[in-house]
N, C-alpha and C positions, 0 to 999 in steps of 0.2 A: 505493499498499498506505499504511496507518495506521502512524504514527511513535505512541511510548509519550515523554512527559516527565517526566522525573525531577528538584523541585528541590530542591536540601541546604539546609535553615533549621535543623539540629542544631546551629549554634553559638552563641553566646553575647554581649555588650556590654562585655566587661573591659573591652578596648583602646578601645572605643568611648565610653566610659563612660557607658555606659547603667546602666540598674538592671532594663533587663527586652531578652531578644535582639533584636539588633542589625534583624537583619528585619522586626520590629515597630513601629521606629519613624517619625514621621510622614515620609513624604516628599511633601509639596503636600497634596494630599487626602486621600492612602488612603495605606496601612502599605510602605515597602520593600519587601517580599516581596508585595503583589499588582501589582507594578509587573509583574510575572514571570511570574505564573499569567496578566497579562491579552496580554503575549506567545505566551506559549504555545497560550492556548483560540482568539488569534488567525488558529495558521495553520492552512492549511488540512485534515490530512489526520493531525490528534491524537487520537489514539483513548484513552488513559488519561495520564492526570494523577498522578502519584504526589508527593505533597511530605514529606519527610523530617526532621522533628523532636524536639526533645526532648520526654521524656517527660512534663515537668512545664511544655511549654507547648503541649501538644495543646487546651485547652481554648481559647486564646488564639489559637492560632493559626484553628481554624478558625470562631470569631468574628468573626475579620479580614477573612479569606478569605470567607466563605458569600455578604455582599451583591453580590459580584461574579463569581458564578460564573450568573447565569440561569436557565440549564435543566441546565447541565453540572453531572457529577459528578468530586469529585477524592477520591483515598484518602490517606492521612495514618496516617504508618507510623511507629514508633519509633527516631530513627537507632542509632546506637554511640558508644562514645568515641572513633573517629576518622573521618578522614572518608572512607575505605576502608572502614566497619567498615559505617556510614551508603548508600552506596550495593551494598554487598551487601544490605541488607536489603530496598530499593529493590526488587535485581532477585530475589530472591526471589517476590516481591508480580509480577513480572511473567513469572514460568518459565516459569507454565505457556499463558499466551497466545503469548509466543516459541517455543512448544514447536509450538504447535496454528499459526505461521505465522500466527496472528490481529495478529502486529507483524513490522514489517523494519524500524528503525531504533528506536534508544531515546536520546536528547539529556540528557546531564546538566549541570545547570547549579547552579551558585551566587545560592544568593535575596539573597546582600549583593551581587551584582550587579546593580541595577535598571532598569538604562538600555543593555542590550544591544538590543535594538532587534528589529520582526521580518524585516527583510532579514537581518540575522545568524542569524540563527534560520535561516532558511528556507536561506539559502548553504549551514551549513555543515550542515542535514540532505541536502540534497542533492546535495552531496558524499561523506558519508558513504553513500549509495543506491548512487551514483555508483563507489566505488574501495575503499569497505568502512569506512573511518573518516573524519572530520573535524576539527584542533583550529582555533580562530581563534588565531592570531601577529597583535603588534602589534611591530612595528621596535623595538628599543631603542638609545637613540641616549646618546651623553655618558656613556659607559660607563669605568671607570678598571680597570687589570689593578692585580694588587697591587704593581708597584712605579711605579703611577701614571701609567706609560703607557696613551697610547688606544687603545680597541678597537674596532680597522679592521675586522674580522670581521662579516659579518653574522653580527647575534645579535636573538631577539625574542623578547618577552614572551606566556606560554602565559595564554589565557584559554578562559571557560566563556558556553556554550552549547558542550561537546566530544558527536561524536554517533558511533557507531558499528551500522556494520548487527547487527543483535538480535542472533543466535545465535551472534558471535562475541564480545560481550561478555561474555552467558551464559555461554557457555564457559569464556573469561576468568578470570571471576570463579570459578564453581565449580573451576577447579584453583588459583585463591587459593588458595582457602580449604581447598583436601584440603591444600595445601603448606605452608599455613602466611606466603603474602607477601601485604604489604601493601604498594599506593603508593600514592604522592602524589599523583595524581588518576585521571582512567580510564585516560588514553594510555598512563601509565606499566605499567597490569598490563595493557592489554590486548594494548599490546608487548611486553611481559614473558611472555605466553603463547600468542599467537598471531601466527600470517605473516601480518599485516594492514598495505596499503598505507595510508597517511596523507596526506591533504590538508591541506595548511597554508594557513588559510583565510584573507585579510585582516581584523583584526581593527579595534575600534572604540576608536577615544582616548578616544572618552563610553564604553566599557563600567566605568568604575569600580569597584573593589570596594571596599564601604563597610569600611574597618575602624579607622580613626581623626574623631574629633571633627568634624575638618576634610572629610572626607570627604563626611558628613552637610551640610552647608551647600554644598559644591562636588555633588552631587548635586544640589540644590534651584533652582540656578544652571542647571545642564549640562542640568534636566530639562524637555520641554514640556511645555507645560497640555494638560490629559487635558479633551478636549471629554464 
């Protein structure tokens, strides 16, 4: 069954110290966002790809990704003031396909995480198709409690892409819109409104988020050369 991919690119470059949206910064020879676009389009069953951007970035994003699409198409959607609002904007675009059964899984990814890699994308999508939902989790180490004692219980950091069966994620965000709920990420909204099993897929230490200036330099060192 086909998958729909949503890539969130409606942030800014404030903390990274850039004058442009951080997903448009160069990473090796292409913009940060293009790495995620490449990965999504390399997956075997992706039917729809939606990019969520700031209105003022529409032209720049379109110009950045166009040379890398080949004969594939993307839909560019204006994002909202929050992550949740941006996700909801994308899901409304996908609603007809979801209701018609033409998309069975939706994967939502942060465009500022360029190095997720196709193996992680596929693992999350496969797990969501099997159990209902899936999120990448990377074990967190060397954490302290407020009293400076070591955290010994299992703790993990949640990454993206996060994937859910399409009917569940659309129903959750529809209910959230009706009730005025805003989640911190996709999983928070789905779990607040649907009884869905969520698998924890091993995340990747390479799947860093570009937030600060040093993250850009680190991503360059970690990123493989593209053919």
